[in-house]
N, C-alpha and C positions, 0 to 999 in steps of 0.2 A: 176174854178180857175181863178184868176185875170191874165190878160195878162203879168204883170210884176212879179207876184209871182212865187217863186220857189217851186216845190213840195217837200213834206217831203220825203227824201230819206231813212230815218231810217227804215221804215217798208218794204222796197223792198226786196223780197226774190228772190234768183236765184235757179231755179228748173229745173230738167230734164223735157222736154216737155212731156205731156201726152194727151190723147184724149180729156180730159176735157178742155184743153187750146186752142183747134183748132179754135173755133169761134173767140175768142178774139185775137189770133195770126193773124188770117186772117184780122181782122179789122186793127190791127197795121201795118201789112204788106202793106195793101192798103193805109193807110195814108202816110207812108214813100214813097211808090212807086209814089204816086200822086204828091209828091214834085218835081219829075223829076230832082233830083240833086244827088242822091246817089246810086240808084239801076238801073240795066239794064231794069227792067220792069217798065212800067209807070202806071200800076195798078196791083192789085193782080190778080192772076189766079182765076177762079171761085172756090167757096168754095169746091165743090167735088174734084177738082184737088189739092187744098191745103191740104185737108184731106188725100188724097192718098199719097201726098208727105210726110207729117208728119208721117203717119202710116208706110210708107216705111222706113223712117229714123229710126224709133223705131225698126222695125223688123230687119233691117240690123245692128243695134247696132251703128249707126253713132251718134256722139255727137251732141245734139241739146238742148240748154238751153234757158229758157225764164226768163225775169225779171218780177216779178208779184207784184202788190200792190192790196190788197184785192183779187178780182178774175180777175183783168184786167191785161193783158199782155201789158207791156210798152216798151219792147225791146226783142231782141233775138240774138242768135249767134249759128251758126251750121257749121259743117264740113261734107261735102259729100265725101265719098270715091270714087275714080275713079273706073270705071266699069271694065276695062281690067285687067286681073291678073298681067300683067307685070307692071302696074301702081297702083296697089292696096295699095302700101305704101304711096300714095299721096292722099291728100284731098283738097277740095276747100272750103274756108271759106266764109260765108255770114253772114251779121249782119245788124241790124237796131235798132234805138231807137226813140221813139216819141219825137218831138221837145222839149217839156217842160222838159224832163228828160236828155237832153244832157248837156255835159260840167260839170258833177258833179261826174265823176268817175265810172258811171254805165257801160260804154263800156269796161273799163278795167276789172271790176269785171266779166262781161260776158265772155270776151275773155280769161281771166286767167282760169276760170272754164272750159270752152270748150277746151282750149289747154291741160289742165291737163288730161281731159277725153280722148282726142285724143291720147296723149302720152301713156296712160295706155292701150289703145286698139290697139296699134301697128302701128300707123301712124309714118312715118319717116319724112314726109315733108308736110307742109300746105302751100297752095298757095292762092293768092287773086289778084284781079284787083281792083284798086281804081282810080277814076277820078282824074286827076292831079290837079284840082282846090280844092280838098277836103283836105286842109292842116291840119285840126284838126285830121282827120282819119289817114293821113300819119304819123303825129307825134306820135300818139298812137301806130300804127303798128311798127314803128321804135323803140319806147321805149320797146316794148315787144320782140324785136329781129328780126323782119322781115327785109329783105334786098331787096333793089330795084334790079330787074333783067333786066328790060328793059321797053321801052315805047311801048304801043300798040297804034299806030297812028289811029285816027278816029275810036276808039273802039266803040263809040256809036253815034247815031244821034237822038237827041231829039228836037222836034219842029224845025227841019231844021238846027240845029246847031250841028256840029261835035265836039266830046269831046275825047281827048286823055286820056288814062289810063296808070297807072304805074303797071307793073307786079311785085309783091313782093312775097317772100317766106321765110318761117322759117324752118330750119332743126333742128330737136330735138336734134341731137348730139351737136349742138351749143347753145341750149336753156338754159337759166339760169333764171328761174322765181324768 
């Protein structure tokens, strides 16, 4: 694809993740992580750990969706339920999209699909942390009903630079898709 060309978004499918997606998901995760701008990880976990994570998400019924063109995963969104029973109504959202596919509504499609699934499976609250300099993501989260709950000072340290994050949450009782 040319550096300035936008990919064709019409053929992108949003699908529940399956074992067949894991290798491509791992590659996409690694590309986004290595940007060192959006995720806490700076490279993907080794493939066996990624496989274990995905298969665990599927087994637990946690919502995890991928954006797929052809057989290639170009983005994902997932919500991991908190472990402790007293917090099991809460989930933590994670997502990422390959650079060429950003800014064209794919993040919104992924999030809306994942949030609907989370609501159907009994989540009451979805939380996330977003780096405070990620204005596009913050704007998307706010459009979907997430509310800022606080600043996590020095939340990450990447290449010697501290980055603050904003803690945000969505309560489904207030959610109006």
